[in-house]
ROVEX-351449 format. One record per residue: residue in three letters; x, y, z of N, C-alpha, C in turn. Coordinates in nm, 4 decimals. Each point is the difference from the previous one (the first is absolute). Layout:
// ROVEX-351449
vofi: ALA	n_east: X	n_north: Y	n_up: Z	ca_east: X	ca_north: Y	ca_up: Z	c_east: X	c_north: Y	c_up: Z
...
//
This chain:
// ROVEX-351449
vofi: UNK	n_east: 6.3433	n_north: 32.5766	n_up: 1.8004	ca_east: -0.0240	ca_north: -0.1474	ca_up: 0.0340	c_east: 0.0933	c_north: -0.0306	c_up: 0.0874
vofi: UNK	n_east: 0.1464	n_north: 0.0441	n_up: -0.0375	ca_east: 0.1205	ca_north: -0.0199	ca_up: 0.0992	c_east: -0.0448	c_north: -0.1014	c_up: 0.1449
vofi: UNK	n_east: -0.0768	n_north: -0.1121	n_up: -0.0697	ca_east: -0.0018	ca_north: -0.1418	ca_up: 0.1188	c_east: -0.1163	c_north: 0.0528	c_up: 0.0761
vofi: UNK	n_east: -0.0339	n_north: 0.1000	n_up: 0.0079	ca_east: -0.1367	ca_north: 0.0660	ca_up: 0.0892	c_east: -0.1541	c_north: 0.0094	c_up: -0.0330
vofi: UNK	n_east: 0.0322	n_north: -0.1316	n_up: -0.1165	ca_east: -0.1518	ca_north: 0.0039	ca_up: -0.0372	c_east: -0.0482	c_north: -0.0882	c_up: 0.1024
vofi: UNK	n_east: -0.1609	n_north: 0.0136	n_up: -0.0333	ca_east: -0.1218	ca_north: -0.0918	ca_up: 0.1174	c_east: 0.1197	c_north: -0.1299	c_up: 0.0128
vofi: UNK	n_east: -0.0816	n_north: -0.0325	n_up: 0.0981	ca_east: 0.0692	ca_north: -0.1463	ca_up: 0.1220	c_east: -0.0421	c_north: -0.1267	c_up: -0.1543
vofi: UNK	n_east: -0.0819	n_north: -0.0156	n_up: -0.0851	ca_east: -0.0171	ca_north: -0.1027	ca_up: -0.0919	c_east: -0.0939	c_north: 0.0586	c_up: -0.1053
vofi: UNK	n_east: 0.0574	n_north: -0.0025	n_up: -0.0804	ca_east: 0.0081	ca_north: 0.0367	ca_up: -0.1618	c_east: -0.1076	c_north: -0.1250	c_up: -0.0496
vofi: UNK	n_east: -0.1221	n_north: 0.0414	n_up: -0.0312	ca_east: -0.0800	ca_north: -0.0959	ca_up: -0.0421	c_east: -0.0288	c_north: 0.0076	c_up: -0.1445
vofi: UNK	n_east: 0.0133	n_north: 0.1018	n_up: -0.0562	ca_east: -0.0016	ca_north: 0.0451	ca_up: -0.1471	c_east: 0.0850	c_north: 0.0580	c_up: -0.0501
vofi: UNK	n_east: 0.0991	n_north: -0.0412	n_up: -0.0573	ca_east: 0.0993	ca_north: 0.1040	ca_up: -0.0785	c_east: -0.0505	c_north: 0.0960	c_up: -0.1075
vofi: UNK	n_east: -0.0578	n_north: 0.1002	n_up: 0.0055	ca_east: -0.0460	ca_north: 0.0597	ca_up: -0.1199	c_east: 0.1323	c_north: 0.0406	c_up: -0.0544
vofi: UNK	n_east: -0.0071	n_north: 0.1253	n_up: -0.1501	ca_east: 0.0823	ca_north: 0.0276	ca_up: -0.0663	c_east: 0.0697	c_north: 0.0796	c_up: 0.0546
vofi: UNK	n_east: -0.0648	n_north: 0.0961	n_up: 0.0953	ca_east: 0.0870	ca_north: 0.1229	ca_up: 0.1126	c_east: 0.0730	c_north: -0.0600	c_up: 0.0653
vofi: UNK	n_east: -0.0344	n_north: -0.1429	n_up: 0.0656	ca_east: 0.0961	ca_north: -0.0094	ca_up: 0.1208	c_east: 0.1061	c_north: -0.1051	c_up: -0.0762
vofi: UNK	n_east: 0.0109	n_north: -0.0609	n_up: -0.1343	ca_east: 0.0495	ca_north: -0.0138	ca_up: -0.0830	c_east: 0.1379	c_north: 0.0584	c_up: -0.0307
vofi: UNK	n_east: -0.0688	n_north: 0.1176	n_up: -0.0341	ca_east: 0.0654	ca_north: 0.0954	ca_up: -0.0723	c_east: 0.1210	c_north: 0.0560	c_up: 0.0976
vofi: UNK	n_east: -0.0534	n_north: 0.0257	n_up: 0.1891	ca_east: 0.0916	ca_north: 0.0343	ca_up: 0.0545	c_east: 0.0677	c_north: -0.0855	c_up: 0.0490
vofi: UNK	n_east: -0.0469	n_north: -0.0936	n_up: -0.0017	ca_east: 0.1031	ca_north: -0.1004	ca_up: 0.0747	c_east: 0.1387	c_north: -0.0256	c_up: -0.1404
vofi: UNK	n_east: -0.0386	n_north: -0.0041	n_up: -0.1120	ca_east: 0.1095	ca_north: 0.0070	ca_up: -0.1278	c_east: 0.0815	c_north: 0.1103	c_up: -0.0041
vofi: UNK	n_east: -0.0733	n_north: 0.1370	n_up: 0.0577	ca_east: 0.1035	ca_north: 0.1253	ca_up: -0.0233	c_east: 0.1175	c_north: -0.0393	c_up: 0.1445
vofi: UNK	n_east: -0.0572	n_north: -0.0425	n_up: 0.0894	ca_east: 0.0835	ca_north: -0.0196	ca_up: 0.0613	c_east: 0.1074	c_north: -0.1063	c_up: 0.0032
vofi: UNK	n_east: -0.0325	n_north: -0.1010	n_up: -0.0862	ca_east: 0.1255	ca_north: -0.0687	ca_up: -0.0390	c_east: 0.0991	c_north: 0.0591	c_up: -0.1111
vofi: UNK	n_east: -0.0874	n_north: 0.0793	n_up: -0.1266	ca_east: 0.0906	ca_north: 0.0591	ca_up: -0.0754	c_east: 0.0918	c_north: 0.1337	c_up: 0.0780
vofi: UNK	n_east: -0.0468	n_north: 0.0579	n_up: 0.1124	ca_east: 0.0635	ca_north: 0.0949	ca_up: 0.1114	c_east: 0.1061	c_north: -0.0610	c_up: 0.0495
vofi: UNK	n_east: 0.0215	n_north: -0.1216	n_up: 0.0224	ca_east: 0.0967	ca_north: -0.0597	ca_up: 0.0686	c_east: -0.0556	c_north: -0.0275	c_up: 0.1675
vofi: UNK	n_east: -0.1224	n_north: 0.0578	n_up: 0.0151	ca_east: -0.0906	ca_north: -0.0018	ca_up: 0.1530	c_east: 0.0264	c_north: -0.1623	c_up: 0.0568
vofi: UNK	n_east: -0.0572	n_north: -0.0709	n_up: -0.0763	ca_east: -0.0098	ca_north: -0.1407	ca_up: 0.0493	c_east: 0.0706	c_north: -0.0975	c_up: -0.1133
vofi: UNK	n_east: 0.0258	n_north: -0.1112	n_up: -0.0282	ca_east: 0.0181	ca_north: -0.0719	ca_up: -0.1108	c_east: -0.1318	c_north: -0.1525	c_up: -0.0014
vofi: UNK	n_east: 0.0067	n_north: -0.0193	n_up: -0.1026	ca_east: -0.1338	ca_north: -0.1202	ca_up: -0.0501	c_east: 0.0452	c_north: -0.1080	c_up: 0.1033
vofi: UNK	n_east: 0.1077	n_north: -0.0706	n_up: 0.0602	ca_east: -0.0111	ca_north: -0.0489	ca_up: 0.1014	c_east: -0.0432	c_north: 0.0543	c_up: 0.1447
vofi: UNK	n_east: 0.0208	n_north: 0.0830	n_up: 0.0108	ca_east: -0.0410	ca_north: 0.0900	ca_up: 0.1273	c_east: -0.1822	c_north: -0.0168	c_up: -0.0122
vofi: UNK	n_east: -0.0327	n_north: 0.0664	n_up: -0.1117	ca_east: -0.1193	ca_north: 0.0333	ca_up: -0.0156	c_east: -0.0652	c_north: -0.1514	c_up: 0.0305
vofi: UNK	n_east: 0.0282	n_north: -0.0757	n_up: -0.0643	ca_east: -0.1048	ca_north: -0.1440	ca_up: -0.0658	c_east: 0.0130	c_north: -0.0548	c_up: 0.1968
vofi: UNK	n_east: 0.0801	n_north: 0.0266	n_up: 0.0588	ca_east: 0.0085	ca_north: -0.0380	ca_up: 0.1436	c_east: -0.0971	c_north: 0.0617	c_up: 0.0647
vofi: UNK	n_east: -0.0098	n_north: 0.1328	n_up: -0.0004	ca_east: -0.0334	ca_north: 0.0931	ca_up: 0.0612	c_east: -0.1838	c_north: -0.0192	c_up: 0.0063
vofi: UNK	n_east: 0.0050	n_north: -0.0345	n_up: -0.1480	ca_east: -0.1747	ca_north: -0.0001	ca_up: -0.0181	c_east: -0.0091	c_north: -0.1256	c_up: -0.0363
vofi: UNK	n_east: 0.0290	n_north: -0.1256	n_up: 0.0045	ca_east: 0.0012	ca_north: -0.1393	ca_up: -0.0188	c_east: -0.0296	c_north: -0.0293	c_up: -0.1656
vofi: UNK	n_east: 0.0446	n_north: 0.0484	n_up: -0.0789	ca_east: 0.0028	ca_north: 0.0260	ca_up: -0.1478	c_east: 0.0733	c_north: -0.1285	c_up: -0.0197
vofi: UNK	n_east: 0.0035	n_north: -0.0562	n_up: -0.1412	ca_east: 0.0823	ca_north: -0.0423	ca_up: -0.0823	c_east: 0.1131	c_north: 0.0866	c_up: -0.0710
vofi: UNK	n_east: 0.1367	n_north: 0.0017	n_up: 0.0520	ca_east: 0.0635	ca_north: 0.1190	ca_up: -0.0595	c_east: -0.0352	c_north: -0.0268	c_up: -0.1894
vofi: UNK	n_east: -0.0414	n_north: -0.1116	n_up: -0.0462	ca_east: -0.0267	ca_north: 0.0010	ca_up: -0.1540	c_east: -0.0791	c_north: 0.1031	c_up: -0.0103
vofi: UNK	n_east: -0.1077	n_north: -0.0095	n_up: 0.0761	ca_east: -0.1133	ca_north: 0.1287	ca_up: -0.0428	c_east: 0.0055	c_north: 0.1580	c_up: 0.0395
vofi: UNK	n_east: 0.1106	n_north: -0.0114	n_up: 0.0673	ca_east: 0.0878	ca_north: 0.1665	ca_up: 0.0404	c_east: 0.0443	c_north: 0.0249	c_up: -0.1040
vofi: UNK	n_east: 0.1169	n_north: -0.1378	n_up: -0.0411	ca_east: 0.0554	ca_north: 0.1085	ca_up: -0.1682	c_east: -0.0899	c_north: -0.0001	c_up: -0.0853
vofi: UNK	n_east: -0.0894	n_north: -0.0790	n_up: 0.0015	ca_east: -0.0906	ca_north: -0.0052	ca_up: -0.1184	c_east: -0.0888	c_north: 0.1323	c_up: -0.0614
vofi: UNK	n_east: 0.0098	n_north: 0.0853	n_up: 0.1625	ca_east: -0.0633	ca_north: 0.1388	ca_up: -0.0052	c_east: 0.1069	c_north: 0.1137	c_up: 0.0253
vofi: UNK	n_east: 0.1177	n_north: -0.0267	n_up: 0.0658	ca_east: 0.1037	ca_north: 0.0796	ca_up: -0.1140	c_east: -0.0170	c_north: -0.0097	c_up: -0.1216
vofi: UNK	n_east: 0.0364	n_north: -0.1136	n_up: -0.0560	ca_east: 0.0118	ca_north: -0.0523	ca_up: -0.1636	c_east: -0.1066	c_north: 0.1460	c_up: -0.0511
vofi: UNK	n_east: -0.1100	n_north: -0.0440	n_up: 0.0596	ca_east: -0.1232	ca_north: 0.0912	ca_up: -0.0776	c_east: 0.0127	c_north: 0.1119	c_up: -0.0073
vofi: UNK	n_east: 0.0319	n_north: 0.0338	n_up: 0.1103	ca_east: 0.0207	ca_north: 0.1631	ca_up: 0.0493	c_east: 0.1121	c_north: 0.0522	c_up: -0.1190
vofi: UNK	n_east: 0.1096	n_north: -0.0769	n_up: 0.0048	ca_east: 0.1089	ca_north: 0.0678	ca_up: -0.1148	c_east: -0.0720	c_north: 0.0062	c_up: -0.1095
vofi: UNK	n_east: -0.0835	n_north: -0.1090	n_up: -0.0624	ca_east: -0.0332	ca_north: -0.0038	ca_up: -0.1662	c_east: -0.0815	c_north: 0.1806	c_up: 0.0515
vofi: UNK	n_east: -0.1171	n_north: -0.0263	n_up: 0.0709	ca_east: -0.0974	ca_north: 0.1190	ca_up: 0.0190	c_east: 0.0770	c_north: 0.1327	c_up: -0.0511
vofi: UNK	n_east: 0.1032	n_north: -0.0230	n_up: 0.0773	ca_east: 0.0891	ca_north: 0.1558	ca_up: -0.0042	c_east: 0.0863	c_north: 0.0134	c_up: -0.1008
vofi: UNK	n_east: 0.0265	n_north: -0.1102	n_up: -0.0799	ca_east: 0.0668	ca_north: 0.0310	ca_up: -0.1143	c_east: -0.0754	c_north: 0.0508	c_up: -0.1176
vofi: UNK	n_east: -0.1188	n_north: -0.0568	n_up: 0.0195	ca_east: -0.1233	ca_north: 0.0202	ca_up: -0.1109	c_east: -0.0160	c_north: 0.1625	c_up: 0.0090
vofi: UNK	n_east: -0.0437	n_north: 0.0549	n_up: 0.1439	ca_east: -0.0348	ca_north: 0.1237	ca_up: 0.0104	c_east: 0.1129	c_north: 0.0775	c_up: -0.0339
vofi: UNK	n_east: 0.1157	n_north: -0.0139	n_up: 0.0281	ca_east: 0.1284	ca_north: 0.0729	ca_up: -0.0764	c_east: -0.0307	c_north: 0.0489	c_up: -0.1457
vofi: UNK	n_east: 0.0001	n_north: -0.1413	n_up: -0.0569	ca_east: -0.0037	ca_north: -0.0031	ca_up: -0.1038	c_east: -0.0495	c_north: 0.1234	c_up: -0.0904
vofi: UNK	n_east: 0.0009	n_north: 0.0995	n_up: -0.1251	ca_east: -0.0287	ca_north: 0.0811	ca_up: -0.0905	c_east: -0.1621	c_north: -0.0795	c_up: -0.0134
vofi: UNK	n_east: -0.0039	n_north: -0.0756	n_up: -0.0671	ca_east: -0.0917	ca_north: -0.0730	ca_up: -0.0327	c_east: -0.0892	c_north: -0.1039	c_up: 0.0915
vofi: UNK	n_east: -0.0596	n_north: 0.0298	n_up: 0.1187	ca_east: -0.0496	ca_north: -0.1520	ca_up: 0.0437	c_east: -0.0286	c_north: -0.0861	c_up: -0.0350
vofi: UNK	n_east: -0.0498	n_north: -0.1295	n_up: 0.0206	ca_east: -0.0553	ca_north: -0.0945	ca_up: -0.0332	c_east: -0.0693	c_north: -0.0285	c_up: 0.0744
vofi: UNK	n_east: -0.1435	n_north: -0.0072	n_up: -0.0686	ca_east: -0.1473	ca_north: -0.0519	ca_up: 0.0638	c_east: 0.0582	c_north: -0.1269	c_up: 0.0709
vofi: UNK	n_east: -0.0866	n_north: -0.0358	n_up: 0.0705	ca_east: -0.0040	ca_north: -0.0924	ca_up: 0.1229	c_east: -0.0051	c_north: -0.1237	c_up: -0.1301
vofi: UNK	n_east: -0.0892	n_north: 0.0056	n_up: -0.0795	ca_east: -0.0322	ca_north: -0.1355	ca_up: -0.0839	c_east: 0.1271	c_north: 0.0016	c_up: -0.0829
vofi: UNK	n_east: 0.0543	n_north: 0.0815	n_up: -0.0682	ca_east: 0.1428	ca_north: 0.0053	ca_up: -0.0614	c_east: 0.0953	c_north: -0.0741	c_up: 0.0594
vofi: UNK	n_east: 0.0030	n_north: 0.0146	n_up: 0.1786	ca_east: 0.0980	ca_north: -0.0485	ca_up: 0.0639	c_east: 0.0016	c_north: -0.1168	c_up: 0.0042
vofi: UNK	n_east: -0.1708	n_north: -0.0801	n_up: 0.0459	ca_east: 0.0124	ca_north: -0.1066	ca_up: 0.0229	c_east: 0.0213	c_north: -0.1053	c_up: -0.1603
vofi: UNK	n_east: -0.0558	n_north: 0.0498	n_up: -0.0947	ca_east: 0.0615	ca_north: -0.0497	ca_up: -0.1383	c_east: 0.1559	c_north: -0.0106	c_up: -0.0401
vofi: UNK	n_east: 0.0108	n_north: 0.0907	n_up: 0.0687	ca_east: 0.1733	ca_north: 0.0370	ca_up: -0.0062	c_east: 0.0815	c_north: -0.1287	c_up: 0.0578
vofi: UNK	n_east: -0.0600	n_north: -0.0295	n_up: 0.1093	ca_east: 0.0275	ca_north: -0.0584	ca_up: 0.1480	c_east: -0.0580	c_north: -0.1967	c_up: -0.0625
vofi: UNK	n_east: -0.1076	n_north: 0.0197	n_up: -0.0814	ca_east: -0.0013	ca_north: -0.1159	ca_up: -0.0361	c_east: 0.0746	c_north: -0.0748	c_up: -0.1329
vofi: UNK	n_east: 0.0062	n_north: 0.0769	n_up: -0.0825	ca_east: 0.1056	ca_north: -0.0291	ca_up: -0.0901	c_east: 0.1182	c_north: -0.0139	c_up: 0.0390
vofi: UNK	n_east: 0.0762	n_north: 0.0692	n_up: 0.0670	ca_east: 0.1649	ca_north: -0.0282	ca_up: 0.0897	c_east: -0.0367	c_north: -0.1769	c_up: 0.0784
vofi: UNK	n_east: -0.1341	n_north: 0.0027	n_up: 0.0392	ca_east: 0.0000	ca_north: -0.1658	ca_up: 0.0797	c_east: -0.0098	c_north: -0.1049	c_up: -0.1067
vofi: UNK	n_east: -0.1168	n_north: 0.0550	n_up: -0.0895	ca_east: 0.0146	ca_north: -0.1012	ca_up: -0.1597	c_east: 0.1248	c_north: -0.0099	c_up: -0.0421
vofi: UNK	n_east: 0.0931	n_north: 0.0841	n_up: -0.0423	ca_east: 0.1679	ca_north: -0.0341	ca_up: -0.0552	c_east: 0.0371	c_north: -0.0728	c_up: 0.0697
vofi: UNK	n_east: 0.0056	n_north: 0.0227	n_up: 0.1136	ca_east: 0.1244	ca_north: -0.0794	ca_up: 0.1075	c_east: -0.0842	c_north: -0.1797	c_up: 0.0242
vofi: UNK	n_east: -0.1283	n_north: -0.0028	n_up: 0.0216	ca_east: -0.0332	ca_north: -0.1175	ca_up: -0.0290	c_east: 0.0347	c_north: -0.0624	c_up: -0.1576
vofi: UNK	n_east: 0.0012	n_north: 0.0589	n_up: -0.0750	ca_east: 0.0493	ca_north: -0.0369	ca_up: -0.1478	c_east: 0.1215	c_north: -0.0643	c_up: 0.0190
vofi: UNK	n_east: 0.1185	n_north: 0.1209	n_up: 0.0820	ca_east: 0.1345	ca_north: -0.0611	ca_up: -0.0176	c_east: -0.0001	c_north: -0.1751	c_up: 0.0513
vofi: UNK	n_east: -0.0571	n_north: 0.0380	n_up: 0.1643	ca_east: -0.0029	ca_north: -0.1070	ca_up: 0.0749	c_east: -0.0494	c_north: -0.1504	c_up: -0.0850
vofi: UNK	n_east: -0.1022	n_north: 0.0015	n_up: -0.0499	ca_east: -0.0530	ca_north: -0.1208	ca_up: -0.0607	c_east: 0.0837	c_north: -0.0264	c_up: -0.1634
vofi: UNK	n_east: 0.1106	n_north: 0.0561	n_up: -0.0753	ca_east: 0.0642	ca_north: 0.0467	ca_up: -0.0573	c_east: 0.1418	c_north: -0.0986	c_up: 0.0228
vofi: UNK	n_east: 0.0042	n_north: 0.0418	n_up: 0.1598	ca_east: 0.1112	ca_north: -0.0589	ca_up: 0.0808	c_east: -0.0221	c_north: -0.1292	c_up: 0.0432
vofi: UNK	n_east: -0.1403	n_north: -0.0128	n_up: 0.0400	ca_east: -0.0092	ca_north: -0.1320	ca_up: 0.0283	c_east: 0.0046	c_north: -0.1663	c_up: -0.1115
vofi: UNK	n_east: -0.0588	n_north: 0.0887	n_up: -0.1217	ca_east: -0.0412	ca_north: -0.1082	ca_up: -0.1247	c_east: 0.1621	c_north: -0.0376	c_up: 0.0078
vofi: UNK	n_east: 0.0781	n_north: 0.1133	n_up: 0.0165	ca_east: 0.1557	ca_north: -0.0172	ca_up: -0.0907	c_east: 0.0677	c_north: -0.0554	c_up: 0.0770
vofi: UNK	n_east: -0.0356	n_north: -0.0019	n_up: 0.1718	ca_east: 0.0778	ca_north: -0.0936	ca_up: 0.0937	c_east: -0.0875	c_north: -0.1723	c_up: -0.0433
vofi: UNK	n_east: -0.1075	n_north: -0.0202	n_up: -0.0482	ca_east: -0.0635	ca_north: -0.1347	ca_up: 0.0164	c_east: 0.0650	c_north: -0.0569	c_up: -0.1392
vofi: UNK	n_east: -0.0041	n_north: 0.1280	n_up: -0.0816	ca_east: 0.0759	ca_north: -0.0900	ca_up: -0.1356	c_east: 0.1558	c_north: -0.0628	c_up: -0.0049
vofi: UNK	n_east: 0.0658	n_north: 0.0968	n_up: 0.1014	ca_east: 0.1231	ca_north: -0.0593	ca_up: 0.0617	c_east: 0.0198	c_north: -0.0991	c_up: 0.0763
vofi: UNK	n_east: -0.0881	n_north: -0.0352	n_up: 0.1154	ca_east: -0.0187	ca_north: -0.1364	ca_up: 0.0442	c_east: -0.0198	c_north: -0.1089	c_up: -0.1021
vofi: UNK	n_east: -0.1259	n_north: 0.0132	n_up: -0.0845	ca_east: 0.0043	ca_north: -0.0946	ca_up: -0.0944	c_east: 0.1202	c_north: -0.0537	c_up: -0.0901
vofi: UNK	n_east: 0.0217	n_north: 0.0987	n_up: -0.0577	ca_east: 0.1271	ca_north: -0.0133	ca_up: -0.0743	c_east: 0.1616	c_north: -0.0433	c_up: 0.0423
vofi: UNK	n_east: -0.0109	n_north: 0.0158	n_up: 0.1391	ca_east: 0.1010	ca_north: -0.0842	ca_up: 0.1087	c_east: -0.0433	c_north: -0.0870	c_up: 0.0192
vofi: UNK	n_east: -0.1221	n_north: -0.0549	n_up: 0.0349	ca_east: -0.0257	ca_north: -0.1588	ca_up: -0.0095	c_east: -0.0776	c_north: 0.0190	c_up: 0.1524
vofi: UNK	n_east: -0.0164	n_north: 0.1608	n_up: 0.0553	ca_east: -0.0186	ca_north: -0.0172	ca_up: 0.1590	c_east: -0.1212	c_north: -0.0098	c_up: 0.0137
vofi: UNK	n_east: -0.0496	n_north: -0.1723	n_up: 0.0767	ca_east: -0.1550	ca_north: 0.0426	ca_up: 0.0556	c_east: -0.0945	c_north: 0.0743	c_up: 0.0636
vofi: UNK	n_east: -0.0719	n_north: 0.0951	n_up: 0.0004	ca_east: -0.0577	ca_north: 0.0716	ca_up: 0.0831	c_east: -0.0909	c_north: -0.0486	c_up: 0.1251
vofi: UNK	n_east: 0.0952	n_north: -0.0009	n_up: 0.0708	ca_east: -0.0061	ca_north: -0.0123	ca_up: 0.1184	c_east: -0.1125	c_north: 0.0749	c_up: 0.0964
//
């Protein structure tokens, strides 16, 4: 890839994403440089890198998880994080009511 891709990429296929992610992992470019070069949001490129890392980790497991198992684990982790955030929010509201602070 090495920034010698076609002038304008209309569609980011998995193969193109993988090539760009490999350049980032190998230190040939950075997320910021790739974002500027290809007019992509840095968060989008970072997401590709994160997905690639998760995929590599899973591929190197003694017993790789199926795609469904990966998504179920991700959903479970997100549900736990959501639950924790809701508990914290409720605790803060309770503290505010005990301290007599109005909800503004």
